[in-house]
C-alpha positions in Angstrom: 0.0 0.1 0.1 1.3 3.3 -0.4 0.6 6.6 1.1 1.3 10.5 0.4 4.7 10.2 2.5 5.4 7.8 -0.5 6.4 11.0 -2.7 9.9 10.7 -4.1 12.0 14.0 -4.8 15.1 14.7 -7.1 17.2 17.5 -7.6 18.5 18.2 -11.1 22.0 20.0 -11.8 22.1 21.5 -14.9 23.8 24.4 -14.7 27.0 26.0 -12.8 29.1 29.1 -12.6 31.4 30.5 -10.5 31.2 33.9 -8.6 32.4 35.4 -5.4 30.7 36.2 -1.4 30.6 39.9 -2.5 28.4 39.4 -4.9 26.1 36.7 -3.6 25.3 38.0 -0.2 23.0 41.3 0.0 25.3 44.2 1.8 28.3 42.0 2.0 30.4 44.4 3.6 28.3 44.5 6.7 30.1 40.8 7.4 33.5 41.9 7.8 35.2 38.7 5.9 37.6 38.3 3.7 35.7 38.0 0.0 36.4 34.6 -1.6 35.1 32.2 -4.9 31.8 30.3 -4.5 30.3 28.0 -7.1 26.6 28.4 -8.0 24.5 25.9 -9.1 21.2 26.0 -11.1 18.6 23.5 -10.3 15.4 22.2 -10.9 13.5 19.5 -9.0 10.7 16.5 -9.6 8.6 15.6 -7.5 7.3 11.7 -8.0 3.9 10.8 -6.3 3.5 7.4 -5.6 0.7 7.1 -8.5 0.5 9.3 -11.2 2.7 12.0 -13.5 5.9 13.8 -11.8 5.1 17.5 -10.7 7.8 20.1 -12.0 8.7 22.5 -10.0 10.4 25.0 -11.8 12.1 24.4 -15.0 15.4 25.2 -15.4 16.9 28.4 -17.7 15.9 28.5 -21.5 19.8 28.0 -22.9 19.2 30.7 -25.6 18.2 33.4 -23.8 20.5 32.5 -20.9 23.6 32.8 -23.5 23.2 36.3 -23.6 23.5 36.7 -19.7 26.5 34.6 -19.6 25.2 31.3 -18.4 26.0 28.1 -20.0 24.1 24.6 -19.8 25.5 21.3 -18.4 22.9 19.9 -19.8 20.2 22.1 -21.3 16.9 21.4 -19.3 15.2 19.2 -22.0 18.0 16.8 -22.4 18.2 16.7 -18.5 14.8 15.6 -18.9 15.3 12.8 -21.4 18.0 11.1 -19.5 15.8 10.9 -16.5 12.7 9.4 -18.7 10.8 12.0 -18.0 8.3 12.9 -21.0 7.0 17.3 -20.7 3.6 16.1 -22.7 3.1 13.7 -19.8 3.3 15.9 -17.0 0.4 17.6 -15.7 1.5 20.3 -12.9 4.2 22.6 -12.9 5.0 24.6 -9.8 6.7 27.9 -10.4 8.5 29.3 -7.7 8.6 32.5 -9.1 9.6 34.5 -12.3 13.3 34.9 -12.7 14.9 33.5 -16.0 16.7 30.7 -14.4 12.9 29.3 -13.0 10.7 30.1 -15.8 12.2 28.5 -19.5 10.9 26.0 -21.5 7.7 26.2 -20.0 6.1 25.9 -23.7 7.3 22.2 -23.6 5.1 21.2 -21.2 2.0 21.1 -23.6 -0.4 19.6 -21.3 0.7 21.3 -18.1 -1.5 23.6 -15.5 0.8 25.9 -14.1 0.3 26.7 -10.5 2.2 30.5 -9.2 1.6 32.4 -6.8 -0.9 35.5 -7.6 1.2 38.6 -6.7 3.9 36.9 -9.0 2.3 37.1 -12.1 0.4 40.2 -11.2 4.3 42.3 -10.0 6.2 41.0 -13.5 3.3 42.0 -15.5 3.3 45.5 -14.5 5.1 48.3 -15.8 7.5 48.6 -12.4 8.6 45.5 -13.4 10.7 46.9 -16.6 12.9 48.8 -14.1 16.4 47.6 -14.4 16.6 46.2 -10.8 14.0 44.0 -11.5 13.9 43.3 -15.3 17.9 42.1 -15.4 16.6 39.0 -13.6 13.6 37.6 -15.4 12.7 36.7 -18.9 10.1 38.9 -20.4 8.9 36.4 -23.5 8.6 33.7 -20.8 6.7 36.0 -18.6 4.3 37.0 -21.5 3.5 33.3 -22.5 2.7 32.8 -18.8 0.5 35.5 -18.5 -1.1 34.2 -21.7 -1.4 30.9 -20.3 -3.3 32.3 -17.5 -5.7 34.1 -19.7 -6.3 30.6 -21.3 -6.9 29.0 -17.9 -4.1 27.0 -17.4 -2.8 28.9 -14.7 -3.7 28.7 -10.7 -3.3 31.6 -9.2 -2.3 31.2 -5.3 -2.6 33.6 -2.9 -1.1 32.0 0.3 -1.2 28.5 0.4 -1.7 25.4 -2.3 -2.2 21.8 -1.9 -0.7 20.7 -4.8 -0.7 17.0 -4.5 -1.3 14.5 -1.5 1.8 15.9 0.7 3.1 18.5 -1.6 2.3 22.3 -0.6 2.8 25.5 -1.8 3.6 28.3 0.5 4.2 32.0 -0.3 7.2 33.7 1.4 8.2 36.3 -1.0 11.4 38.3 -0.1 13.6 37.5 -3.3 10.5 38.1 -5.1 6.9 39.6 -4.3 5.4 35.8 -4.5 8.4 33.6 -4.0 6.9 30.3 -2.9 8.5 27.4 -1.4 7.6 23.6 -1.5 7.1 21.0 1.1 7.0 17.3 0.1 6.3 14.5 2.5 8.3 11.8 2.0 8.9 8.1 3.3 12.1 9.4 5.5 10.7 12.6 7.0 9.9 15.5 4.3 11.7 17.8 2.2 11.4 21.4 1.9 12.4 22.6 -1.4 13.2 26.4 -0.4 14.0 27.7 -4.3 15.2 31.3 -4.1 13.7 31.6 -0.7 17.5 30.5 0.3 19.8 29.8 -2.5 22.9 28.2 -0.1 22.5 26.8 3.2 24.5 29.7 5.1 21.4 32.1 4.0 19.6 30.8 7.1 22.5 29.2 9.0 23.5 32.7 9.3 21.1 35.0 8.4 22.7 36.7 5.4 20.1 37.6 2.5 20.9 36.7 -1.2 21.7 39.7 -3.1 18.7 40.0 -5.1 16.2 41.4 -3.0 12.8 43.0 -3.6 11.7 43.1 0.0 14.4 42.5 2.6 12.2 42.8 5.4 10.2 39.5 3.6 13.4 37.8 3.0 14.5 37.6 6.9 10.7 36.2 7.5 11.0 34.2 4.6 14.3 32.8 6.8 12.0 32.3 9.7 9.3 30.6 7.7 12.1 28.3 6.2 12.9 27.7 9.7 9.8 26.5 11.1 9.1 24.2 8.2 12.0 22.3 8.8 11.7 22.3 12.9 10.1 18.6 12.7 13.1 17.0 10.6 12.3 17.8 7.0 15.3 18.2 5.1 15.9 21.9 3.7 17.1 22.3 -0.1 18.2 25.3 -1.1 18.2 26.7 -5.0 21.9 27.2 -5.6 24.0 25.5 -3.3 26.8 23.0 -4.9 26.9 21.2 -1.4 23.4 19.5 -2.6 25.0 17.7 -4.6 27.5 15.5 -1.9 24.7 15.5 0.5 22.6 13.1 -1.2 23.0 10.1 -3.7 23.1 10.2 -7.4 20.8 9.3 -9.5 21.8 6.0 -11.2 21.4 5.5 -15.2 22.0 9.2 -15.3 25.4 11.5 -16.5 27.9 11.6 -13.3 26.5 14.9 -11.6 22.9 15.5 -13.3 21.1 14.6 -10.6 20.4 13.5 -6.9 18.2 11.4 -5.1 16.8 14.0 -2.4 14.1 11.4 -0.7 
């Protein structure tokens, strides 16, 4: 007999680049520590319920668009899904945690999916304020337009606070990094997982109370950290969105190229 706690979770590492602590953390000078290199790893996640099709949590960046930002995929998301045996046409739900470019590429490939996104997030990214350079630098305008059109066609579930995505899979709006930033809690057989997305890019953001450099609302970033701590207080694993350490903390997925994916639960 299966239950909601039999959900499985995979983190897919599709890109990586080198950056620096001073570029990663907001107001780095206040910490009084020396600068140093740090990798930034790019993931999307797959939740496999005990029955039914997989659920996508974000969809990575579009390789052609990201190339203009100097980002190169180690394995383009479409190729990664093929290696993992996931047919985008079979996916019925895609959770879009926020609308930054590295989380909303490739949406059009999921031709039969319903998209789950915060109402506040989609509302913000379709306003003129989102065109200001501080914000616009971090999104993919064509992908936002595509998602807004999908909403008009009834393919988007807009979330105001919390949403039950599937049995044992819950999305919670926390804001901060982006106006409608969402985190996703997944019940699993071994205690559960919190996919923090960009509510926390690195483990140290929560452990040391250090916001990431890209901020929509600084006060909400800190309250999002508190929410992450609350949601993981019962032993649920916390998985940040860009920390290379994720790849060494969990076992690799068999049958795919080395370094592509790990089994979170």
